[in-house]
N, C-alpha and C positions, 0 to 999 in steps of 0.2 A: 208334630209330624210334618206339618206343612213347612215348618222351618227347615227340616232335614231335606225336604224336596227342593226347597229354594237353594240351599247350600250345594246340593248335588248339581242342580242346573247351573249354578254359577261356576262350579269347578269344570263342568263339561264345556261351558261357553269359553272359559279361560283356556282350557286345553285345546279347544277347537281353534282359537285365535293363534295359539302357539304353533299348532300343526299347519295352519294356513300360512304363517310367516316362514316356517321351514320350507313349505312347498314353494313359495315365491322365491326364496333364496336358492333352492335347488334348481328351479326352472331357469333362473338367471345364470347359474353356474353351467348348466347343461347347454344353454344357448351360447354362452361364451366359448365353451369347449367345441361346439359345432362350428362356430366361426373360425376358431383356431385350426381345426382340422381341415376346413375348406382352404384356408390360407396355405397350410402345409401341402395340401394336395396340389395347389396351383404352383407353389415353389418347386415341388418335386417334378411336376410336369415340365417346368422350364429347365430344371437341372437335367432331366432325362433327354430333352431335346438338344441341349448343349453337349451332353456326353455322346449322343449319336453323331453330332457334327464332328466332334473330336475323333471319334472312332473312324468315321468315314475318311477324315483327313489322314489319320495314321495309316489306314489301309491303303490309301492312294500313295502315300510316301513310301510305304513298304513295297508296293508293286513297282513303283518307279525305281527304287534302289535295286530290287531284284532284276529288273530288266536291264539296268545299267551294268550290273555285275555280269549278267549273261553276255551282254555286248562286249564287255572287257575280256571275258574268257574267249569269245569268238575271235576278237581281234588279236589276242595273244596267240591263239592257236594258228592263225593264218600267218603270222610273222615269224613263228618259231622255226628254226632249222636245227639239225643235230650239231651244227658247228657253233651254235651260239654258246653252249656251255663249255666248249673246249678252247674257245678263242682261236680256232684253227681257220686259216685262210688258204684256199687253193691258189696255187700259182698258175700261171698260164700254161706251163709245161707239164704240170702235175695232174691235169684233169683226167687223162686217160690211163694213168699209171696205176699199178696194183698196190703200191706202198708196202711192198714186202709181205703181203698177206697171201702169197701163193702157197697153198698147202698141198698142192699136188692132186687135187681132185679132178683136174681135167684129164689126167692120165691114169686115173684110178681103175684098177681091174678088180673084178669080183673074185675073191679067192675061195669061194665056196665050192 
């Protein structure tokens, strides 16, 4: 019977060593994973900062372009005249003439 106890104790000791080795291996793996996670977090923080700078730059460029477009529209509106599209030029003698558009409204009488 004592021999049975000795065999059981040997098996328990052997199993205990295996468990201890597995525990060491898992601890190393967990430590390695934690280091990798920290490195990834650091890299993600750098990428996030870079993306924020890019976003700020794109926003500034967009605002600049919109302001430039608004200035172009304002400048175009100031320079435009109705004669631009018709290529029509007033002569010196034509400025006060009616151009045949007399429709008789000056002498119109109400017929009601």
